[in-house]
C-alpha positions as CSV (number, residue, x, y, z in Angstrom):
1,M,-0.9,145.2,128.9
2,S,2.1,147.3,128.1
3,N,4.0,145.9,131.0
4,K,3.5,142.4,129.9
5,L,4.5,143.2,126.6
6,H,7.6,144.7,127.7
7,T,8.3,141.7,129.7
8,V,8.1,139.4,126.7
9,S,10.2,141.9,124.8
10,A,12.8,141.8,127.3
11,F,12.7,137.8,127.5
12,D,13.0,137.6,123.8
13,K,16.1,139.8,123.9
14,E,17.7,137.7,126.6
15,L,17.1,134.5,124.6
16,K,18.6,136.1,121.5
17,S,21.7,137.1,123.6
18,I,22.1,133.6,124.7
19,A,21.9,132.5,120.9
20,S,24.5,135.1,120.1
21,D,26.9,134.0,122.7
22,I,26.8,130.4,121.6
23,E,27.4,131.5,118.1
24,S,30.3,133.4,119.3
25,M,31.7,130.4,121.2
26,S,31.4,128.2,118.2
27,G,33.0,130.9,116.0
28,L,36.0,131.0,118.4
29,V,36.4,127.2,118.5
30,I,36.4,127.1,114.7
31,G,39.2,129.7,114.7
32,S,41.1,127.4,117.0
33,I,40.5,124.4,114.7
34,N,41.9,126.6,111.8
35,T,44.8,127.2,114.1
36,F,45.3,123.7,114.4
37,I,45.3,123.2,110.5
38,S,47.9,125.8,110.1
39,N,50.1,124.2,112.5
40,L,50.2,121.0,110.6
41,S,52.4,123.0,108.0
42,N,54.1,125.2,110.2
43,Q,54.7,124.3,113.7
44,A,54.9,127.5,115.8
45,G,55.0,127.7,119.6
46,E,53.4,130.9,119.8
47,T,50.1,129.6,118.6
48,V,49.6,127.9,121.8
49,T,49.3,131.4,123.4
50,K,46.8,132.2,120.8
51,V,44.7,129.1,121.2
52,R,44.8,129.5,124.9
53,E,43.6,133.1,124.7
54,I,40.6,132.1,122.6
55,D,39.9,129.2,125.0
56,D,39.8,131.8,127.9
57,K,37.3,133.8,125.8
58,V,35.1,130.6,125.1
59,N,35.2,129.8,129.0
60,E,34.0,133.5,129.6
61,L,31.2,133.1,127.2
62,E,30.1,129.8,128.7
63,R,30.0,131.3,132.0
64,Q,27.7,134.2,130.6
65,V,25.2,131.7,128.9
66,Q,25.1,129.7,132.0
67,Q,24.5,132.4,134.3
68,L,21.9,134.1,132.1
69,A,20.0,130.9,131.3
70,T,20.0,129.9,135.0
71,S,18.6,133.2,136.0
72,L,16.0,133.2,133.2
73,I,14.8,129.9,134.5
74,A,14.5,131.1,138.1
75,L,13.0,134.6,137.6
76,R,10.9,134.1,134.3
77,N,9.5,130.6,135.2
78,P,9.5,129.8,131.4
79,M,7.4,126.9,130.1
80,A,7.5,124.1,127.5
81,V,9.9,125.1,124.6
82,D,11.5,128.1,126.2
83,L,12.4,126.1,129.3
84,R,13.8,123.3,126.9
85,Y,15.7,125.9,125.0
86,L,17.3,127.4,128.2
87,I,18.2,123.9,129.6
88,G,19.6,123.0,126.0
89,A,21.7,126.3,125.9
90,I,23.4,125.2,129.3
91,K,24.1,121.9,127.7
92,V,25.6,123.3,124.4
93,S,27.6,125.8,126.0
94,T,29.1,123.2,128.1
95,I,29.7,120.9,124.8
96,I,31.5,123.7,122.9
97,E,33.7,124.6,126.0
98,R,34.9,121.0,126.0
99,Q,35.4,121.2,122.2
100,G,37.7,124.2,122.7
101,D,39.7,122.2,125.5
102,M,40.1,119.3,123.0
103,I,41.4,121.5,120.2
104,E,43.7,123.3,122.7
105,S,45.2,120.0,123.6
106,A,45.6,119.0,120.1
107,V,47.6,121.9,119.3
108,R,49.8,121.6,122.2
109,K,50.6,117.8,121.2
110,I,51.0,118.7,117.4
111,L,54.0,121.0,118.7
112,R,55.7,118.0,120.4
113,I,55.3,115.5,117.5
114,N,58.4,115.1,114.9
115,P,57.3,117.1,112.0
116,E,58.3,114.2,109.7
117,V,55.7,112.1,111.4
118,I,53.2,114.8,111.1
119,N,53.7,115.2,107.4
120,K,52.9,111.7,106.7
121,Y,49.3,112.4,108.0
122,K,48.8,116.1,107.4
123,S,46.4,115.8,104.7
124,A,44.2,113.2,106.5
125,L,44.3,115.3,109.8
126,Q,43.3,118.5,107.8
127,E,40.5,116.6,106.4
128,I,39.2,115.6,109.6
129,A,39.5,119.1,111.0
130,E,37.6,120.7,108.1
131,H,34.9,118.0,108.6
132,D,34.7,119.1,112.1
133,I,34.2,122.7,111.3
134,E,31.4,121.7,108.9
135,M,29.7,119.8,111.4
136,L,30.0,122.5,114.2
137,Q,28.6,125.1,111.9
138,L,25.7,123.1,111.1
139,S,24.8,121.7,114.6
140,I,25.1,125.5,116.0
141,N,22.9,126.8,113.3
142,G,20.4,124.2,114.0
143,F,20.4,125.1,117.6
144,C,20.3,128.9,117.4
145,N,17.6,128.6,114.8
146,Q,15.8,125.5,116.0
147,D,16.2,124.0,112.6
148,V,15.7,120.2,112.9
149,M,16.6,119.9,109.1
150,E,19.7,121.7,109.4
151,A,20.7,119.9,112.5
152,N,19.8,116.4,111.1
153,K,22.5,117.0,108.4
154,V,25.2,116.6,111.2
155,W,23.8,112.9,111.9
156,R,24.5,112.0,108.2
157,M,28.0,113.4,108.5
158,E,29.0,111.3,111.6
159,D,29.7,108.2,109.8
160,K,32.3,109.9,107.7
161,A,34.0,111.4,110.6
162,D,34.3,108.0,112.1
163,D,35.4,106.4,108.8
164,L,38.1,109.2,108.5
165,C,39.3,108.6,112.1
166,D,39.2,104.7,111.6
167,V,41.4,104.8,108.8
168,L,43.9,107.1,110.2
169,F,44.2,105.0,113.4
170,D,45.0,101.8,111.2
171,K,47.7,103.8,109.4
172,I,49.2,104.9,112.5
173,K,49.1,101.3,114.0
174,D,50.6,100.0,111.0
175,N,53.5,102.6,111.2
176,I,54.1,101.7,114.8
177,K,55.0,98.4,113.9
178,K,57.4,99.6,111.2
179,E,59.0,102.3,113.1
180,P,58.8,101.3,116.9
181,E,61.5,103.9,117.8
182,K,59.0,106.6,116.8
183,V,56.3,105.2,119.0
184,D,55.9,108.3,121.1
185,D,55.2,110.4,118.4
186,Y,52.6,108.0,116.9
187,V,50.9,107.6,120.2
188,S,50.7,111.6,120.4
189,L,49.2,111.6,117.0
190,M,46.6,109.1,117.7
191,L,45.7,111.1,120.9
192,V,45.6,114.0,118.5
193,A,43.1,112.3,116.3
194,R,41.1,111.0,119.0
195,S,40.3,114.6,120.1
196,M,39.2,115.4,116.8
197,E,37.0,112.4,116.7
198,R,35.5,113.5,119.8
199,I,34.9,117.0,118.6
200,A,32.6,115.6,115.7
201,D,31.0,113.1,118.4
202,Y,29.8,116.4,120.5
203,C,28.5,117.9,117.3
204,T,26.1,115.0,117.2
205,N,25.2,115.7,121.0
206,I,24.3,119.1,119.9
207,T,22.0,117.8,117.3
208,K,20.4,115.7,119.9
209,T,19.8,118.7,122.1
210,V,18.0,120.5,119.0
211,H,15.5,117.8,118.9
212,Y,14.9,117.8,122.7
213,V,14.2,121.5,122.6
214,T,11.8,121.3,119.6
215,S,10.0,118.3,120.4
216,G,10.6,117.5,124.1
217,E,11.6,113.9,122.9
218,R,15.3,112.5,123.1
219,V,16.6,110.8,120.1
220,S,19.7,108.7,119.3
221,E,21.6,107.3,116.4
222,K,19.4,104.5,115.8
223,D,16.4,106.8,115.0
224,F,18.2,107.9,111.9
């Protein structure tokens, strides 16, 4: 009996370690998004190095999560919700890693855009970035705590994220017509906004994973 209790205790500890690493990954990506927000007001080349270092840490944590989750599936032979949680952890860690790549790319692009162009859209980009942060926090809390109610808040925030980006895209397109000589800057800005939109989209994918883990069922936007 004591050996069985020890095994269960060790397994629970390993699951908590995975949740902790995923929370750390999301915290690092949020740090990169905050760096992006800061760069909207003060473009500084050294921030690329900072974001790259953060991304390296995110990548390392992703490897840890995937290695431990894969090992637990192979060695512990988990069933039902535990198996789905480990599969979900692998997926969520990949999603966060991609979000990190996107924000690093956005920071790099911001540095190449004329500051005058950025200033026109600074408040809009900041609002989108802050919305992304809120969505990421909620989705990760939902996954790590297996809290469907918390995760569902992200679904209700997705429409706002899409609306914010659509409005920004329309404004950028209008300015391309008015200032065709700045088309390169505007196209780069549109790519930045697209990256921020994808970060929000990935948050809803994390929410889908929460539903899969807790119920074994797959859901989509039409279910909400």
